[in-house]
C-alpha positions as CSV (number, residue, x, y, z in Angstrom):
1,M,81.5,96.6,280.7
2,R,83.5,94.0,278.9
3,F,83.8,93.7,275.2
4,S,83.9,90.9,272.7
5,V,84.4,90.8,268.9
6,L,82.1,88.4,267.0
7,S,82.4,87.0,263.5
8,L,79.8,84.7,261.8
9,I,82.4,84.3,259.0
10,G,80.0,85.5,256.4
11,H,81.1,84.7,252.9
12,D,79.0,86.7,250.5
13,A,80.0,88.9,247.6
14,H,80.7,92.5,248.5
15,P,77.3,94.3,248.2
16,L,78.7,97.1,246.0
17,T,81.7,95.6,244.2
18,G,80.7,92.0,243.9
19,E,84.2,90.9,245.1
20,L,84.4,87.6,247.0
21,P,87.5,86.6,248.9
22,S,88.6,83.0,248.9
23,P,87.6,80.9,251.9
24,A,91.2,80.7,253.0
25,D,91.6,84.5,252.9
26,R,88.4,84.9,254.8
27,F,89.5,82.5,257.6
28,E,92.8,84.3,257.8
29,E,91.0,87.7,258.1
30,V,88.9,86.4,261.1
31,I,92.0,84.9,262.8
32,A,94.0,88.1,262.3
33,T,91.1,90.2,263.6
34,A,91.0,88.2,266.8
35,T,94.8,88.6,267.4
36,V,94.5,92.4,266.9
37,A,91.5,92.4,269.3
38,E,93.6,90.9,272.0
39,E,96.4,93.5,271.4
40,L,93.8,96.3,271.6
41,G,92.5,95.0,275.0
42,F,89.2,93.4,274.0
43,D,88.2,90.8,276.6
44,A,86.9,88.1,274.2
45,C,86.4,87.0,270.6
46,S,83.6,84.9,269.4
47,V,83.0,82.7,266.3
48,G,79.5,81.8,265.2
49,E,78.1,78.5,263.9
50,R,76.1,78.3,260.7
51,H,75.4,75.3,258.5
52,A,73.4,77.0,255.7
53,G,73.6,80.3,253.8
54,A,76.6,82.4,252.8
55,F,78.8,81.5,255.8
56,L,82.0,79.6,256.5
57,S,81.4,79.0,260.2
58,S,80.3,75.3,260.2
59,S,83.3,74.4,262.4
60,P,83.8,77.1,265.0
61,S,85.9,74.9,267.3
62,V,88.5,74.5,264.5
63,V,88.7,78.3,264.0
64,L,88.8,79.0,267.7
65,G,91.7,76.5,267.9
66,A,93.6,78.5,265.4
67,I,92.9,81.7,267.3
68,A,94.0,80.0,270.5
69,A,97.3,79.2,269.0
70,R,98.0,82.8,268.1
71,T,96.7,84.4,271.3
72,T,97.5,84.1,275.0
73,S,94.8,85.8,277.1
74,I,91.6,86.7,275.1
75,R,88.6,84.6,276.0
76,L,87.2,82.4,273.3
77,L,83.5,82.3,272.9
78,T,81.1,80.7,270.4
79,G,78.2,82.6,269.0
80,V,76.3,80.3,269.1
81,T,77.1,76.6,269.4
82,V,74.0,75.1,267.8
83,V,73.6,72.4,270.5
84,A,70.1,71.5,269.3
85,I,71.5,69.8,266.2
86,L,74.7,68.4,267.6
87,D,75.7,65.3,269.6
88,P,76.5,66.5,273.2
89,V,79.2,63.9,273.5
90,R,81.0,65.4,270.5
91,V,80.5,69.0,271.8
92,A,81.8,68.0,275.2
93,E,84.9,66.4,273.7
94,D,85.7,69.2,271.2
95,F,85.3,72.1,273.5
96,A,87.0,70.5,276.5
97,T,90.0,69.9,274.1
98,L,89.9,73.5,273.2
99,D,89.6,74.5,276.8
100,Q,92.7,72.5,277.6
101,I,94.7,73.9,274.7
102,S,93.7,77.5,275.6
103,R,94.3,76.8,279.3
104,G,90.7,77.6,280.4
105,R,89.8,80.4,278.0
106,I,86.7,78.7,276.4
107,E,83.1,79.7,277.1
108,L,80.2,78.5,275.1
109,V,77.1,80.4,274.0
110,V,74.5,77.7,273.2
111,G,71.4,78.1,271.1
112,K,69.1,76.5,268.6
113,G,70.6,78.7,265.8
114,A,69.2,81.4,263.7
115,E,69.6,79.9,260.2
116,A,66.6,78.1,258.8
117,G,67.5,74.8,257.2
118,H,70.0,73.2,259.5
119,F,67.5,70.9,261.2
120,D,66.8,69.3,257.9
121,L,70.5,69.0,257.1
122,F,71.0,67.0,260.2
123,G,67.8,64.9,259.8
124,L,66.0,66.5,262.7
125,D,62.5,67.8,263.1
126,E,62.4,71.6,263.4
127,E,59.1,71.4,265.3
128,R,61.0,69.7,268.1
129,Q,63.8,72.3,268.3
130,W,63.2,73.4,271.8
131,D,62.9,69.8,273.1
132,L,66.2,69.1,271.3
133,Q,67.8,72.1,272.8
134,K,66.8,71.3,276.4
135,E,67.7,67.6,276.3
136,K,71.0,68.1,274.6
137,Y,72.1,71.0,276.7
138,E,71.3,69.2,280.0
139,L,73.3,66.1,278.8
140,L,76.2,68.3,277.9
141,R,76.1,69.9,281.3
142,R,76.2,66.4,283.0
143,L,79.1,65.3,280.8
144,W,81.2,68.3,281.9
145,T,80.3,68.0,285.6
146,E,80.1,64.3,286.2
147,E,82.1,61.1,285.5
148,G,80.6,57.7,284.9
149,V,77.4,59.2,283.4
150,D,74.4,56.9,283.0
151,W,71.8,58.6,280.8
152,E,68.8,57.9,278.6
153,G,66.8,60.3,276.5
154,E,64.8,60.7,273.4
155,F,67.2,62.1,270.8
156,R,70.4,59.9,271.0
157,P,71.3,56.4,272.1
158,P,71.6,55.8,275.9
159,L,74.9,56.2,277.7
160,K,76.3,53.8,280.3
161,N,79.1,54.8,282.6
162,V,80.5,57.4,280.3
163,T,83.3,59.8,281.1
164,T,84.2,62.1,278.2
165,V,87.8,63.0,277.7
166,P,89.6,65.3,278.0
167,R,87.9,66.9,281.0
168,P,87.5,70.7,281.0
169,Y,90.6,72.6,282.1
170,D,89.3,73.9,285.4
171,G,85.7,72.6,286.0
172,L,82.6,73.5,284.1
173,P,83.3,76.2,281.5
174,R,80.8,79.1,281.7
175,V,77.9,78.4,279.3
176,W,75.8,81.4,278.1
177,H,72.4,80.8,276.5
178,G,71.9,82.7,273.3
179,S,68.4,84.3,273.0
180,A,67.0,86.1,270.0
181,T,63.2,85.8,269.9
182,S,61.9,83.1,272.3
183,L,61.4,82.9,276.0
184,N,62.6,79.3,275.9
185,S,66.3,80.1,276.1
186,P,66.0,82.6,278.9
187,E,63.9,80.0,280.8
188,L,66.6,77.3,280.4
189,A,69.4,79.7,281.4
190,A,67.5,80.8,284.5
191,K,66.7,77.2,285.5
192,H,70.4,76.3,285.6
193,G,71.7,79.6,286.9
194,D,73.5,80.3,283.7
195,P,74.1,83.7,282.0
196,L,72.0,85.0,279.1
197,F,73.4,86.3,275.8
198,T,70.8,88.3,273.9
199,A,71.2,88.7,270.2
200,N,70.3,92.4,270.2
201,A,70.9,92.4,266.5
202,I,67.8,93.0,264.4
203,Q,64.7,93.7,266.5
204,P,63.8,96.9,268.5
205,R,65.3,97.2,272.0
206,E,61.9,96.5,273.6
207,A,61.9,92.9,272.2
208,Y,65.2,92.1,273.8
209,A,64.3,93.9,277.1
210,K,61.3,91.5,277.4
211,L,63.6,88.4,277.1
212,I,66.0,89.8,279.7
213,A,63.3,90.8,282.1
214,H,61.8,87.2,281.9
215,Y,65.3,85.8,282.5
216,R,65.9,87.9,285.6
217,E,62.5,87.1,287.0
218,R,62.8,83.4,286.4
219,F,66.4,83.3,287.6
220,E,65.3,84.5,291.0
221,A,62.2,82.2,291.0
222,Y,64.5,79.2,290.6
223,G,66.2,80.2,293.8
224,H,69.4,81.8,292.4
225,D,70.9,85.0,293.8
226,P,69.7,87.8,291.5
227,A,73.2,89.4,291.8
228,D,74.6,86.3,289.9
229,A,72.4,86.9,286.8
230,R,74.8,87.9,284.1
231,V,73.6,89.3,280.7
232,A,75.5,90.0,277.5
233,A,74.2,91.8,274.4
234,G,75.1,91.6,270.7
235,S,74.8,94.4,268.2
236,G,73.8,94.7,264.6
237,G,77.2,95.8,263.3
238,L,79.8,98.6,263.9
239,L,80.5,101.5,261.7
240,I,82.4,104.5,263.2
241,A,82.8,108.0,261.6
242,D,83.6,111.4,263.0
243,S,79.9,112.5,263.0
244,S,76.5,111.2,262.2
245,Q,76.6,113.1,258.9
246,A,79.9,111.6,258.0
247,A,78.6,108.1,258.8
248,V,75.7,108.6,256.5
249,A,77.8,110.0,253.7
250,R,80.4,107.2,254.1
251,Y,78.2,104.2,254.8
252,K,74.7,104.8,253.5
253,E,75.1,103.0,250.2
254,L,77.1,100.1,251.7
255,Y,74.6,99.6,254.6
256,E,71.5,99.7,252.5
257,A,73.0,97.4,249.9
258,R,73.9,94.9,252.5
259,V,70.3,95.0,254.0
260,R,68.9,94.3,250.5
261,Q,71.5,91.5,249.9
262,T,70.7,89.7,253.2
263,F,66.9,90.0,253.0
264,K,65.2,86.6,253.3
265,P,61.8,86.9,251.6
266,H,60.7,83.4,252.7
267,L,61.1,84.6,256.3
268,A,59.4,87.9,255.9
269,G,57.3,88.8,258.9
270,K,59.1,86.3,261.1
271,A,60.9,88.0,264.0
272,G,64.6,87.8,264.2
273,Y,65.5,87.2,260.5
274,N,65.1,90.5,258.6
275,T,66.0,93.9,260.0
276,P,63.2,96.4,259.9
277,Y,65.8,99.2,259.8
278,R,66.1,99.5,256.0
279,T,67.8,102.9,255.9
280,I,71.0,103.9,257.6
281,E,69.2,106.9,259.2
282,D,66.7,104.5,260.8
283,A,69.5,102.3,262.0
284,I,71.4,105.1,263.6
285,E,68.3,106.5,265.2
286,S,66.6,103.4,266.6
287,G,68.2,100.2,265.5
288,P,70.6,97.9,267.3
289,Q,73.4,98.8,264.9
290,L,76.3,100.8,266.3
291,I,76.7,103.4,263.6
292,G,77.8,107.0,263.9
293,S,80.2,109.1,265.9
294,P,82.0,107.7,268.9
295,Q,79.8,109.7,271.2
296,Q,76.6,108.4,269.5
297,I,77.8,104.8,269.9
298,I,78.7,105.4,273.6
299,D,75.3,106.8,274.2
300,K,73.6,103.9,272.5
301,I,75.5,101.2,274.4
302,L,74.9,103.1,277.7
303,G,71.2,103.4,276.7
304,W,71.1,99.6,276.3
305,H,72.8,99.2,279.6
306,T,70.2,101.3,281.4
307,V,67.6,98.7,280.2
308,Y,69.6,95.5,280.0
309,R,72.1,96.0,282.9
310,H,74.4,93.9,280.8
311,D,78.0,93.0,281.6
312,L,79.3,92.1,278.1
313,Q,78.9,94.0,274.8
314,S,79.6,92.2,271.6
315,V,80.5,94.0,268.4
316,T,80.9,92.9,264.8
317,V,83.2,94.6,262.3
318,D,82.9,92.3,259.3
319,G,79.1,92.3,258.8
320,F,78.8,95.0,256.2
321,G,81.7,94.3,253.9
322,L,84.4,96.5,255.3
323,G,87.9,95.6,254.0
324,G,90.4,94.1,256.4
325,P,92.3,97.4,257.0
326,E,89.1,99.3,257.7
327,Q,87.9,96.6,260.0
328,L,91.1,96.9,262.1
329,E,90.9,100.7,262.1
330,T,87.3,100.4,263.3
331,L,88.4,98.1,266.1
332,Q,91.1,100.5,267.1
333,R,88.8,103.5,267.2
334,F,86.3,101.5,269.3
335,A,89.1,100.4,271.7
336,E,90.6,103.9,272.1
337,E,87.5,106.2,271.8
338,I,84.5,104.2,273.0
339,A,85.5,101.3,275.2
340,P,87.2,103.3,278.0
341,V,84.2,105.6,278.4
342,V,81.7,102.8,278.6
343,R,84.0,100.8,281.0
344,R,84.1,103.8,283.3
345,E,80.4,104.5,283.2
346,A,79.2,100.9,283.3
347,P,81.8,98.9,285.3
348,S,81.5,95.1,285.6
349,T,83.0,92.4,287.7
350,L,82.7,89.8,285.0
351,W,86.0,87.9,284.5
352,E,87.6,89.5,287.5
């Protein structure tokens, strides 16, 4: 198993104290966390992209550039690049630049995004989101693998003999397809022989298992070697204590206040937006959150692995409002007490 640290760069008041860091301090916290993650042996760090809500992650390439400047080996992922609303030419240029600066450490996770409202912001029809996603991704792929591209589609002006610059550092960067609720992303990933990154953040395990099973089935149906089907999984946040009882005592008020704070009433009943695990006890028992003792978290990740057969596990330490020092302590405990056991029990050849 490989491990990545994800931040969506949330910028909401602390659910208990009401404190709100400045944007500059929040960015510095994310960059510092990535540098510590490298020191602790994490394989990757990931920055999300949001254009609405209480987030500062509208320009992940800029943040990843700052992380690239302070690190040397950790892989740089997006989580996700909302290709459905972006110009593929701009995406190709920005991330090839970052790929050159980092000497080949960039990998994209592409998706349509999980924040309602960004289609309107960019003047696009949300009803066409999957058509936008498919066309724009396939153009991005051509721009990174071909020179002198001639192209004509529905959602942007035609291209004639276009070669984007710079070129990627060492051929096509790996592109994962982020999947939260729909079979469309697994289908597109399978078609192109790309890996799948399932959100695994809000819904029950069975919902994500369905997406992954569809991906593996269609991956083989498109003629790809099933052994090449790579899967990654997110998680709904990481809180470590010495025991389950200690986790409840320490984090119950914080966890449940954050759940109330982030509830989206206008999206109630729509899969993938509001967690059904309203209490910390439910989250520990059945949710995709990693909360509890190190052994509980090991058991939960290995339980996912039994079903998902995934190569990469993503964790989030800044989703519940932990302060910077506690975030770093949590990362250190994960690296020292959890990651070695999971690596041994679920080895992966990803990035070898």
